[in-house]
N, C-alpha and C positions, 0 to 999 in steps of 0.2 A: 219372137225375135230375141228376147233376153236369154231364153234357153239356148238358142242357136249360138249366141255370143259366148255363153258359158262353156258350151261344148267346144267352140273353136279355140278357147283359151288353153285347153289341155295340150294340143299339139304345139302351141307356142311355148308352153312351159317345157315341153320335151326338147325343143330347139335350144332354149336358154340353158337347160341342164346339160345337153350334149356339148355346147360350146364352152360352158363353164368347166366341164370335166376335161375337155381337151386343153383348156388354158391352165388348169391346175396340174395336169400331167406335164405340160411344157414347162411350167414353173418348177415343178418337182425335179424334172430331169436337169434343168438349168442349175437349180440349187445344188443338186448332187454333184454335178460337174464342178461347180464353184467350190464345194467342200473338198473335192479331190484336189483341185488346184491349190486351195489354201493349205491342205495337209502337206502336199508336195513342197509348197513354198516354205512352210515352217520346218519341214525335215531338212530341206536344202540349207536354210539359214542356220539351223542348229548344227548341222554337220560342218558348215563353214566356220561357225564360231568355235565348235569343239576342236576343229583342226588348228585354229589360231591358238586356242588355249593349250593344246598339247605341244605345239611348237614353242610357245613361251615357257611352258613348264620344263621342256628339255633344256632351254637356255638357263632357266632358273635352277633346275636341278643340278646342272654342272657347277653353278656358282655355290649353291648351298652344300653340295658334296665337298667342294673345295674348302668351304668354311669348316665343315666337320673334320675334314682331313687335317687342317691346321690345329684344331682343338686336340685331336688325337695325338698329333705330333708333339704338341706342347705337354700333354699329359705324360707321354713316354719320356720326354726330356726331363720333366720334373721327377719322374720315377728313377731315372738313371742320368743325372747331370753329367755333361761332358766336362772333363778336366784336362786342360792343356795350358800351355804358357800364354797363349793369346787371350784366352778367357780370363786367366788369373790376372793378366795385366789390365784388362778392361774392368774387372771387379775392383782392382786396386784404384783405378782411375775414378770409379764411381765413389769410393770411400773418400777420395780427396775432394770431389765436387758436390757431394750430396747436400752441403749447406749452401751452395750457390742458388740464386733465385731460379735459374734454369741451367740445365747441363745436357751434354750430348755424349753418347758412347758410340763410336764408329769403329767397326771391325777393320782389319787391315786392308781388305778388298775395297778399292776406291768406289766400286759400283754398289757396295752393300748399303742397306738402308740404316741410318742411325737410329738408336733408341734415344728418345728425348724425355726429359723429366724435370721435376720441380723440387724445391728445397724441402727439407724435413719439416720446417716450421709451417709451411703451407699445408702439408699433408695433415698435420696434427689439428688444423683448424676445421677439418671436414669429417663428419661422423662416419661416412661410408668408406673412408680411406684408412689404411693401416700399413705402417712400415716398421713395426716394433720387432718382429722376429727376423733377426739378421740372417740366419741360415736359410730360412724359407725365402727371404728376399734375394739372396745370392742364387739360389736354385732357379727362381723365377726369372731373374735377369739372364742367367745362362741359357734357359730355354728360349727366352725372347731373342737373344742375340743369335741363337741357332736358326730360328725361322726368318730372321732378317736377311740371312743369306739366300733363302728361297724366294722371298717376296721381291727380290730385285728382278726376277724374270717375269713378273706380272706385267701384262700389256693391256691397259684399259681399253685400247682401241679394238681389241679382239675379244674381250670378255663382255658378258652380259652385265656384270657389275662394273662399277667405276673405281672402287677403292676397297681395300681390306684394312681393318684396324685391329690392333690389340690394345686395350685400355686396361691398365693395371690399377688395382687398389693401392699399390705401393708407390704411386706418384710418378709414373712414367707411361709412355705409350709408344706404339710403333705404327707407322702408316705406310702403305704401299706407294703412296704418292704424296708429294709435299702438301702441307696444309695451307701454305700461303700466308700465315700469320705467325706471330711469335709463340714460343712453346707454352708459356704460362697461359696466354689467352686461349690457345687451342685446347690445352688440357682442362682448363676451367669449364669450357663449353661442353667438352665431351662428358665429363662426370656429372653434368647437370641435365644432359639429354635423357629422354625416356628410355632409349636403348641401353643406357647404363643403370639408371635409377630403378628400372623395373626388373632388374636381374638379381636383386637381393633374395636370399632364401625365403624370406617372408613374403615378398611380392610374387615370386615365381617358384613355389615349392616343387613343382614338377620339373624344374630346370629345363624347360623346353625353349625352342626357338620362338622369338617374338618379332613382330613387324611394327614399325612406327607408321604414323601418318606422314603426310607431306610436310616438309619443313625447309627453311632456307639454309643452304650449306655455308661452310666457312668462306669468308673473304669473297663474297659475291660469286660463289662458284655455281650458283643456280639452285633450283629446288631439287630435292632428293627424298627418297625413302630409305630406311635402313632396316636390315634384319640383324638380330644379334642373338648370341648364345653364350651362356655362362661357362667359364672355365673353373671347374672344381676338381680338387684332388685330395683324397683322404679327408673328405668332409670340410675342407676349407675352400672358401670362395676367393680365388686369386684375382679375377677380373672378367673382362668381357671381350669376346671376339666378335667383331661387327663387320658388316659388308654394306657399302653404300651403292644405291642404284640411282643414278641421276635420271631425272625425268626426260631429259633430251635423249639419253641412251635408251631408256624404256620406250620412248616414242619411235625411235629408229628401229628397235627390235620388233615392236608391235607392227609397224608398217611392213617390215620384212616377213613377219609371220602370217600376214593376211593372205589367204588363198586367192587365186585368180577368180574374178567374177563377183567378189563380195562388194556390196555397195552399202551406203549409209555410213554413219560415224560409229566406229568401234572404240569403246572406252574401257579403261580399267578403273574399277572402284575398289575401295577396301570394304570389309564386311559391314561397316557402318554407312555404306553407300556415300562415302565422301570421294569425290573425284580425285584420281591419281594422275592419269594421263589419258589422252585421246589421240586417235589416229589422225584426225584433221587438225592442222595447226589453226585454221580459222573456221570453226564449225559454223554451219548454217543455222538460221533460226529453227527452233523445234528440236535441236539436238541437246536438250538439257531437261532437267526435272524440276517441277514446282515442288514446294514443300509437301503438298498433299500427295503428289505422285511419288516423292521420295519415301514417304511413309508406306505406301502400297508396295513399293519395291523392297523395302526392308522386311516387310511381312512375308512377301513371296520368297525372297532369297533365304529367309530363315527356315521356311518349310520344305523347299525343294532344291535339288541340286541344279536343275535347269528348267526353263519354262518360257512362256510367252505372255505378254500383256498388251493391251491396246489402250492407248491414251488418246482419245479423239481420233484423228486421222493418222496418228503415229503408231507404228508397230515396233514393239520392244521385245528382243530376245536376250536372254541371259544364260550364263553357265558359270557355276562356281568352280574355282580351281581345285584340283584334287589335293594338292599339297601346300599351296600357298594361300596367304591371307588376302586374296583378291577375287573380284567378280568381274567377268568380261560381259559387257553389255553392248548390243548392236541396236542402235536406234535408226529407224528408217521412216522417212516421211512418205506421205501418199504420192507425192510427185516422184520420188526416187523409186518407190515400189512399182508405179505404172511404167517407168522407163525400163524395168527389167523384163525378161522374157515371160515370166509367169504373170506379171502385171499386164503386159500387152495381150496375153492369151485371155486374161480375165476381162479386159475391156472388149475384146472381140466377142466373148461369150455374152456379155451384157448387151452389146449392140445387136447380136443375133436374136437374143430374147426379146428385145424391144421391137425389132423388125417383125419377127414371127407374131408377137403379141398384137402389133398394130395391124398386120395382115389378117389375123384371126378376128379382131374386132371389126375390121372392114367387111370381111365375109359375113360375119354375124349380122351387121346392120343391113347388108344387101339382102340376105335371106329373110330377115324380119320384115323389111319393106316389101319384098315380093310376097311374103305371107300375108301382110296386111292388105295388099292390093287384091290378093285372091279372096280374102275374107270379105272385102268391100264388094267385090264382084258377086260373091256368093250371097251376101246380104241383099244386093240389088235384085238378083235373080229370084231369091226367095220372096222378097217383097212383091215383085211383079207377079209371082205365081200365086200369091195369097191375097193381094189387095187390088182394088179397083183404082186405076190410075187417075180417073176423073174425080171421084168422090173421096178417095183415100179411105174407104171403108172396106171391110173384108168382102172378097168376091163370093159368089154363090158356093163354090166347093169348099173354100176355107171356112166360111160361115157355118155351113151345115156340119162340118167336122167339129168345130168348136162348140156349136149348140148341142150336138149329141153328147159330147164330153160333159158339158154342164148338166144336162138332163140326167145322165148316168150318175153323176156325183150327188145331185139332189135326191135321187131315188134312194141311194144307199144311206144318205144322211137324214132321210125322212123329212125333207124340206119341200115346200111347194115350188113349182117351176111354171113360168108363164111365157107365152109367145105373143108378140105383137106383129101383125102384118099390116103394111100400109102401102097406099098407092096414090101418087099425085093426081089431083083432079084436072081433067082436060089438058093433059100434057101434050097429046098429039096435036092439038090446035096451036100450042105454043110453037112447036117445030114447024107446022104448016104456015103459020102467020109470020113468025119472026125469024125463022131459020134455025138450023141446028146449033149455031153458036149461042143463040139465046137459050136454047134448050139445055146446052151444057152449063150455062151460067145458073139456070134454075136448079139443075141437079146438084151442082156444087153447093149452092146456097141451102138447099134442102138438107143435104148430108151434114153440112156444118151445123145447121140449126138442130137437127136430130141429135148429133153428138154432144151438143152443149146442154140438151134438155135431159139426157139420161144420166144414170149414176156410173161411177167408175167400174163397178162390178158387172154392169150390163154390157152386152156385146151387140153391136150393130153391123148390118151387112147389106150390100146392094145385091139383090137376087134376080133382078130383071132390069128392063129398060128404065122404068120409073117406079119400080117396086123396091121397097125396103122392108127389112125384117129385123126384129129385136128379140134377143133371148135374155130373159130376166131370171136369174137364179135366186132361190130363197124368196120368191115373190108370189103372193096370192093374187087372186083375180081382182079383188078390190083395189089393191095397190097398183096392179098392172094397168087398170083402167085410169087411175090418177096420172100415171106416167104417160099413157097414150094421150090423155086430154091435155097434158102440159105440152107435149110435142105439137099437137094440133093447134093449140092457141098460139104458140110461138111462131109457127109457120104462117098462120093467118094474120098475125099482127105485124109482120115485116114485109116490106116491099123489096123486089129485086130490080136493080138498075140494069137495064139491058142495053141502053146507049145513053148519050148525054142528055136526052130529053124525055125518055120514056121509062116507066117502071111497071112492074107486074106484081100482083098479089097472088101468092100460091096457097092453095088449100089442099088438104089431104083427107082421104077416107081411110079409116082404121078398123081392123078387126082384132079382137083379143080373145085368147083361149088360155086356160090354166089347168094344171094337173089336178087342182082341187075339185073342179066340177066334172072333169072328164075321167078322172080316176086312172089316168094313164100317164106315163112319163116319156113315151116315145115321141121324139121331136117331130118327126114327119107327120104323125097323127095330129099333134097339137097345131102344127103349122097349117095343115089342111083345114082344120076347124076354123082357125083364125082367118084363113084366106076366104072361106065361105062367108064368114061374118063381114069381111071387108066388102064383098060384093053386095051384101045386104045394106051396108052403109051407103054404098053408091046408089043403090036402087031407091033408098029412102031420101035421097037429095044431096048426097056428098057432104064433105066438110063436117064429118061427125064420127063418133066412136061407137062401134057396135060390139057388145060383149055377151050377147045371148042369141039363141036361134029364134 
């Protein structure tokens, strides 16, 4: 029976293996589709962010090109200063006012932007400022008055930038829009800002354009960032041309640059991952970085131009600007991602995987249960084919087959092999007197007693109506006789209760044969000898063991 169970486990393992293989294939295909959706999602998001970045760069490029244009224009004006009566009059006006605390030079055109400045004594108090060279100062003022005529056409409502400055080391400045505060306070703030102080030849030896962080503009004009570029001519640093970008204007341009279909919060950071502006005025929770996440972003941005990161359930895509000192970042929460087409497709894919997986598990369980029932039926049929249903001992056919196997094994191992044949005494009278039900009780009692008296390696079987046989491997004649006597005594010492008031005592006659004395291992021969001795025991008076002829 154990061997049958072991053999039946092999097909079961095949069923488990097949279903596991199908589940793995289903999971692999689902995972592959999920990877394709993820890659498509990332590509779409990167393209959207790249489109936004390119649009902003076009806006910014026009502004920075304009800033470079004004620098080139001033260099040309310094190279060949304009000489006319109006300029001469304004320079003379400057000589008269230069000792005043503040002064203004306004060209004749009423729409022209005035040049505003401070007194000589204030300039001398600051190391970065210089008004000593009179000729150089006149040429610079002439060039500044020239571009003031052009700045009047600046319209901050149409530009990406909100203001253009020229800040001179000679104690004056020019602004495309009013500063809103007095000249001295405006100039003092300008020359202390990083966009001016970082433009010295020592601080910026490459003389390149630099960007500031976010700061508060003059006279509560709101937060802004500034890009600035030095004005040098013949090795002398004259001042700084600067351009302001208000955060309100940047946000408006960012929202304008966003392509259709983009979701999540899009933000502009500087290269230090400090927030400049974001597309949502009131960003939802999750649209910001913790200090640890900011460090990871700094490391990622430093290594790659664009990429993706995942922080918990948030998906982050970034791209660095080609020309400007900013990083565009799109943060999308899980809820926002699921709301998109790719997110909905992913959810459908997950639901399909769960449904197919559940169906597969259900089919597996149904097949396994059906298989178990078939095994149970097979076991039942096998038991009925090999065992006697009344005594639960091996029937004649199964016992003979098992006994022959044991005899064959003992022969090859050179071990003795013995057979015990037994028959219940006067069993026919029990059936005739008390009925077949009492006879069945006697047979069941005898089988249980026999089974309890033998060893685990011994095999017992019912080979006839009241006949039983034992096969004893590795057992000599003497030991077989002891076992037979033990069975006889146990049966004789117990009574069988056949109804509520009557009991019976059962005895047995036993014949024993062994390969030791017979010099043969063939089971049927030994069983025939034992059967002959059994009848000798009956002839001699029953309830005894006979082991010799």
